[in-house]
N, C-alpha and C positions, 0 to 999 in steps of 0.2 A: 269819312269814307276812305277806302283804299282803292287806288287804281294800280292793279298788279300787272306788270308787263312781263310776260313769260315768253319763252322761245329759247332756242339753243344759243350757245355761245357764238358770237359773231354776227347775229342777226340785226343788231342795232338797238338793243334795249337801253343801254346807258345813254347813248346819244339821244334817242327818242325821249327818254324820261326827262332829260333836262329841258327839252322843248315843250313837253306836255306840262311840266311844272310852270313854265312861263305863260301858258295859255289858261291854266285853271287858277282862279283867284284863291288866295290863302292856302296854297299847297306847298309841300316840301318833298324833296326826294330823300328816301330812306334806303340806303344800300345795305340790304340784309346780309350781304357777303361779309361786311365788317363784323357781324356777330360770329360768323364762322372763323374769321381771322383771330378774333379774341379767344375763341375756344382752342384754336391751334397753338396759341401762345402759352397755354397752361403747361406748367412743368411740375413733375414729370407729365408727359403727354397723356392724353386720353387714349383709349384703345385705337390701334392702328386702323386706318381706313383710307381709301383713295378719294373720299369726298366727305367733307364735314357735314353734309346733309344727312348722312347715315347716323350721326349722333343725335339721339332724341332731344338732348338739351338745345340743339340748334333750332329745331322746329318750335319748341316751347318758348325759347327766348325771343324768337322773331315775333311770335304772337304777343308776348308780354311787352316787348319793347314798342311795337306798333301801338298797342293799347295805351301804354303809358304816355307816349308822345302825343297821341291824339287827345288823351285826357288833358294834357298840359297845354297844347296849342290849339286844339280844334282843327277845323279845316280838312284838308285832304292830304294823305300820304301817297306818293307815287313810289312804287317799289319795283325796280327793275331786277328780277331774279328768276333764273332758270330753275324750274321744278319739273322734273321729268318722271318722277315716281308717283303714280297716282295715290298711293297710300299716304305719302308725305303731303301732297296737296290737300287731300281730304282732312288730314290732321290739322294742317294750318287753317284751312277755311272753316272747319268746325270750331276751332279755338277762337277765331275772330267772330264767328256767328254767336258763340256763347257770350261774348261781350257786346253783342248787338252792333257790331261794326259791319257796315255795308261794304261789300267788295265787288268791284268791277274787274273782272279777270279777262285780260286780252292776251292772245298769243300772236307774237310777231312771227310770221311764217315766210319762208322762201324755200324754193326747191333745193335739192341737194347740190346740184352743180353751182348754183348761185352762192350758197353758203360756203362751199369749199373754195370758190374763187375769192370770196370776201376774206375768209380766214387766211388763205395763202397770200393774199395781197397786203395783209397788215404789216408784216415784218419780213426781213430777208429770210428768216427761218420760220415757217408756219408753226403755230402753237400746237404741239402734240395733244395737250389737254383739250383744246377746243375741237380739234379734229376727232378725238376719241368719242365725243358726244353726238356726232352727226347721226350715227345709226340709232342710238337710244332715242334721240329726238324724233327721227323718222317713225320709229315704232309708236311712240306716244302720240304723234300727230295722226297716225293711222287708226289709233284705238281710242284712247280716253280723252285727249285734250279737246277735240271739237265739241264734245258734250259738256265740258266744264268751262269753256271760255268762248269769247268772241274772237274768231281767227281773222287776222288782217294780213293779207298777202303783201309783203314788202318787196317782192322781186323787182318790180319796175317802178318803185316809188321812192321818193326821198324821205329821210327821217322827218322833215318838216311836214310833208303831206300826211304821213302816218300820224304824227302828233296831232295835227289838226283834226283828223278823223276821230281819234280817241277823245280829244277834248269835246268835240261836237256830240259824240255818243254819250259822254258823261253828263253833259248839260241836259239831255232829253229826259 
């Protein structure tokens, strides 16, 4: 099984994924961003883009890597990864379904003011990359994400509380 933690940058996916992994026996965290980093290291580079998710090989390799790791290890993969383009999510989820891999898709949500405050509080200079995705996240949250995932409001909850809710939902 895959437990996919979606949501915009700064919502707490990475922190929560480590806690979820501790609560689900025989689970591992797979950071699909590393697949993108590998593609970014290809020289000469792939066609220019502002987000490696726009490269079709990223989506295909995430599916293939998850499939191969699960074949090798069994258990559960916890994947903390923002996917805000509905077409990309459908491609990934269809690829996983093709291999009969069950996916529990959760969106960690917080309102825009909370998200902005978290991002701005991370470092002395807020991440322009993270701030850039606040509006695309808000649009996805208004449109397609609620129909494709279980939404968990993190606004007034700790990562530990969110992780426990996810682990309990996965056990049902």
